[in-house]
Structures are given as C-alpha cells and as structure tokens.
C-alpha positions as CSV (number, residue, x, y, z in Angstrom):
1,M,71.7,81.0,-80.1
2,S,74.4,80.9,-77.5
3,S,76.6,77.8,-77.7
4,E,77.0,77.6,-74.0
5,T,73.3,77.7,-72.8
6,G,71.4,76.7,-75.8
7,V,68.9,79.6,-75.2
8,R,68.2,82.3,-77.7
9,E,68.2,85.8,-76.5
10,A,65.5,88.2,-77.7
11,P,66.7,91.2,-79.6
12,E,66.7,94.3,-77.6
13,T,63.8,96.6,-78.3
14,Q,63.0,100.1,-77.2
15,S,60.5,100.1,-74.3
16,D,57.0,101.5,-74.9
17,R,57.5,104.1,-72.2
18,S,60.4,105.8,-73.9
19,K,58.4,106.4,-77.1
20,P,57.3,110.0,-77.6
21,A,53.5,110.7,-77.3
22,P,51.6,111.4,-80.5
23,R,51.5,115.0,-81.5
24,W,47.7,115.2,-81.1
25,A,47.7,113.9,-77.5
26,P,48.6,117.1,-75.6
27,V,45.7,118.9,-77.3
28,A,43.1,116.1,-77.6
29,V,43.2,114.9,-74.0
30,P,42.4,118.3,-72.3
31,V,39.7,118.9,-75.0
32,L,38.1,115.6,-74.2
33,I,38.2,116.2,-70.5
34,V,36.6,119.6,-70.9
35,A,33.9,118.2,-73.2
36,A,33.1,115.4,-70.8
37,G,32.8,117.9,-67.9
38,A,30.5,120.2,-69.9
39,A,28.3,117.2,-70.9
40,L,28.1,116.1,-67.3
41,L,27.3,119.6,-66.1
42,G,24.7,120.0,-68.8
43,G,23.0,116.8,-67.7
44,I,23.0,117.8,-64.1
45,V,21.5,121.2,-64.9
46,A,18.8,119.6,-67.2
47,A,17.9,117.1,-64.4
48,V,17.6,119.8,-61.7
49,T,15.8,122.5,-63.8
50,P,12.1,122.3,-63.4
51,P,9.9,122.2,-66.5
52,P,8.7,125.5,-67.8
53,V,5.4,126.6,-66.2
54,A,2.6,128.3,-67.9
55,S,2.3,132.1,-67.4
56,A,-0.8,133.9,-66.3
57,E,-1.0,135.4,-69.8
58,S,-1.0,132.1,-71.6
59,L,-3.5,130.6,-69.2
60,C,-5.8,133.5,-69.7
61,S,-5.5,133.4,-73.5
62,S,-6.3,129.7,-73.6
63,A,-9.3,130.2,-71.3
64,I,-10.7,133.0,-73.4
65,E,-10.2,131.1,-76.7
66,T,-12.0,128.1,-75.2
67,K,-14.9,130.2,-73.9
68,L,-15.5,132.0,-77.2
69,I,-15.2,128.8,-79.3
70,A,-17.8,127.2,-77.0
71,R,-20.1,130.1,-77.8
72,G,-19.7,129.4,-81.6
73,H,-17.1,132.0,-82.4
74,T,-14.4,131.2,-85.0
75,N,-11.0,132.9,-85.9
76,V,-10.4,133.8,-82.3
77,D,-7.4,136.2,-82.1
78,V,-6.4,137.0,-78.5
79,S,-4.1,140.0,-78.2
80,R,-0.5,139.3,-77.3
81,S,-0.1,142.4,-75.3
82,F,-1.7,142.2,-71.8
83,T,-1.9,144.3,-68.8
84,V,-0.9,142.2,-65.8
85,T,-1.6,143.4,-62.2
86,D,-1.6,141.9,-58.8
87,A,-5.0,141.9,-57.0
88,D,-5.7,140.3,-53.6
89,G,-3.1,137.6,-54.0
90,A,-4.1,136.8,-57.5
91,T,-2.9,137.9,-60.9
92,R,-5.4,140.0,-63.1
93,V,-4.8,139.8,-66.8
94,S,-6.5,142.3,-69.1
95,G,-6.4,142.7,-72.9
96,S,-8.4,142.5,-76.1
97,V,-9.7,139.8,-78.4
98,A,-11.2,139.7,-81.8
99,S,-13.3,136.8,-83.2
100,V,-16.0,136.1,-85.8
101,G,-19.3,135.5,-84.2
102,A,-22.0,133.1,-85.1
103,S,-23.6,135.7,-87.3
104,G,-20.4,136.1,-89.4
105,R,-19.7,139.6,-88.0
106,V,-16.3,140.4,-86.5
107,D,-16.6,141.1,-82.8
108,Y,-14.0,143.0,-80.8
109,A,-14.1,142.7,-77.0
110,E,-12.1,143.4,-73.9
111,L,-11.0,140.4,-71.8
112,R,-10.3,140.0,-68.1
113,C,-9.0,137.0,-66.3
114,V,-8.1,136.3,-62.7
115,V,-5.4,133.7,-62.2
116,R,-4.5,132.2,-58.8
117,G,-1.7,130.0,-57.7
118,D,2.0,129.9,-58.2
119,G,4.1,128.1,-60.8
120,A,2.7,124.9,-62.1
121,A,-0.3,125.1,-59.7
122,M,-1.7,128.2,-61.5
123,R,-5.3,128.1,-62.6
124,V,-7.8,130.5,-64.1
125,V,-10.6,131.3,-61.6
126,S,-12.4,133.8,-63.8
127,A,-12.4,134.6,-67.5
128,R,-14.7,137.3,-68.8
129,V,-15.3,138.9,-72.2
130,S,-17.1,142.2,-72.4
131,D,-18.2,144.0,-75.6
C-alpha cells in the first residue's frame, strides 16, 4: 500500500498475449480445419448423390424368381452372368436359371427379360422362361 494514496497496486503479471502457444496447437489446428472441411464435403456429396438404382439384371433376376416361385418351384438359382443388349429402346437381358419343380426334379431353363425405362423408373415389361 502506498502511503500517499492509500491504494494498493496490483503486482505486475505477464500478459496472456505474450505467452507462447502450446506445442500441439500448430499441428492440431490445421488438422481440425482439414477434418471439418472433409466432413462438410462428405455431407454435401452424400446429400447430392442420388440413391443407387436397380440394374436391368437385378430387376430381371427378381422377376424370374417371382414367376418361378408362383409356379411352385423352389431353390430358384438365377445365373449371375447375363447377356445384356439394347433392343428398340429397351434393355434385353438373357441368361439361365435352375430350380426344383413341383415334381421334385431339377429344371434348367433359359430366361429372357425386357426392361424399359431409365434409372429409378426402370420396369420389367416381359419375363420369360423357356425349357
């Protein structure tokens, strides 16, 4: 306390601005900025990307399975290798299928589907199985 003014003076302290930054700050701050940018970009891409659409092959496979099951077949095994061609603005899918018929006999057949449309609007207009 000063005898002249009666006011105590605060001890001098080093200002916060003159303290050195922690050692981890020069590395952590850019890493956090890059990570935040990547997360933001990933969110934008996920929001803009359309959902996956069914392919002509998968639509045909499902249609043939449904058709054979409706006829009483079991263990329907549609080939995973198809021949896909364009025909009159549609997609023609050909392949093979094996199933167990109502009599218990294994049946092998050729399949052929016609799929029309584009992207999510694709639909099977014809699904045929021939012995």
